[in-house]
C-alpha positions in Angstrom: -0.1 0.0 -0.1 1.7 3.7 -1.4 1.4 5.9 1.6 2.4 9.5 1.7 3.0 11.0 4.7 3.7 14.8 5.0 5.2 17.1 7.2 6.8 20.8 7.8 4.3 22.9 7.8 3.5 25.3 10.8 3.1 29.1 11.1 5.1 32.0 9.7 5.6 35.9 9.3 6.1 36.9 5.5 9.4 36.5 4.4 10.1 33.2 6.4 10.8 29.8 5.5 10.1 26.6 5.6 11.0 23.0 4.5 7.9 20.7 3.8 8.2 16.6 3.9 7.2 13.7 2.1 8.1 10.3 3.1 7.0 7.6 0.6 6.7 3.8 1.7 5.0 1.0 -0.6 5.6 2.6 -3.4 7.0 -0.7 -5.6 8.8 1.2 -8.2 11.6 3.3 -8.6 11.8 6.2 -10.8 8.4 7.8 -10.9 7.3 12.1 -10.5 6.3 13.0 -7.6 4.7 17.2 -6.8 4.1 19.2 -4.6 0.8 21.0 -4.6 -1.2 23.5 -2.8 -5.3 24.6 -2.3 -6.6 27.7 -0.4 -10.0 28.0 0.8 -12.4 28.2 -1.8 -9.8 27.6 -4.7 -8.6 25.0 -7.1 -6.0 22.6 -6.3 -2.7 23.6 -8.3 0.6 22.6 -8.6 3.6 24.2 -7.0 6.6 21.7 -8.5 7.7 18.8 -9.9 10.2 16.8 -9.9 11.6 13.2 -11.3 11.8 11.4 -8.1 14.5 8.5 -8.0 17.2 9.8 -10.1 16.7 8.9 -13.7 15.1 11.1 -15.0 18.1 13.3 -15.4 17.0 16.2 -13.2 13.7 17.0 -13.9 11.7 19.5 -12.2 9.3 21.7 -13.0 7.9 25.1 -11.0 4.6 27.6 -11.8 5.5 30.7 -11.6 4.8 31.4 -8.2 6.8 29.5 -6.6 9.8 30.2 -9.6 12.8 31.8 -7.4 11.8 31.4 -4.1 10.9 27.3 -3.7 13.1 24.4 -4.5 12.1 20.9 -4.7 14.7 18.1 -4.1 14.9 14.6 -2.8 16.6 11.7 -0.8 16.5 9.3 -2.2 17.8 6.8 0.5 14.8 8.2 2.7 12.6 8.1 0.0 11.9 11.2 1.0 10.8 14.4 -1.3 11.3 18.1 0.4 9.9 21.3 -0.3 12.0 24.0 1.0 9.7 27.6 1.0 11.9 30.6 1.1 10.7 34.4 1.0 6.9 32.8 2.2 4.0 36.3 1.1 0.6 35.3 2.8 -1.1 34.4 -0.3 1.1 31.0 0.3 -1.0 30.4 2.8 -2.6 27.0 1.4 -2.8 23.3 2.5 -0.1 21.9 1.3 0.4 18.2 -0.4 2.5 15.8 -1.6 1.9 13.4 -4.6 2.7 10.8 -6.7 2.1 9.5 -10.3 1.6 5.9 -11.9 4.4 4.1 -13.2 5.4 5.7 -16.9 3.5 8.1 -16.7 5.4 10.9 -18.4 4.4 14.4 -18.0 6.9 16.7 -20.3 5.9 20.2 -19.7 5.0 21.8 -17.0 1.6 22.5 -17.4 0.9 18.6 -17.8 3.0 17.9 -14.4 1.5 20.4 -12.8 -1.8 18.7 -13.1 -3.4 17.0 -10.3 -5.1 14.6 -12.4 -2.1 13.7 -13.5 -1.1 12.3 -9.9 -2.5 9.0 -8.4 -1.3 9.0 -4.8 -1.8 11.3 -1.8 -0.9 12.4 1.1 -3.2 14.3 3.9 -1.5 17.4 3.8 0.2 20.4 5.7 -0.7 23.4 6.5 1.1 26.5 5.9 0.0 29.8 6.9 1.9 33.4 6.2 1.2 36.0 8.0 1.6 39.8 6.9 
């Protein structure tokens, strides 16, 4: 059974930083896409960052425009953990953050495809990020 567990959310002031973690267990394949999404109250779930997990994708990474220059997605293969380092946080970053994993063999050729929630099969329960002004 695939399980994704996020942690690292919290409350920070604008300009602060947080690092989110997502531990993956039970996934029987080596390489696949993983992503961070977020959803604010009353808004649709939106993609934040995507990485080809496992190291076989040649460093494929995609970012939403809102995340470029401030957020960094990374992985620790030995720990089966996905990270999202968030710097220069803004009040509009306030949301529930979810990690997600695509099924093996899924190909995400561009950022628009990769940042769509419909491409992902497995989801964590989320971790809340609140940024105050």
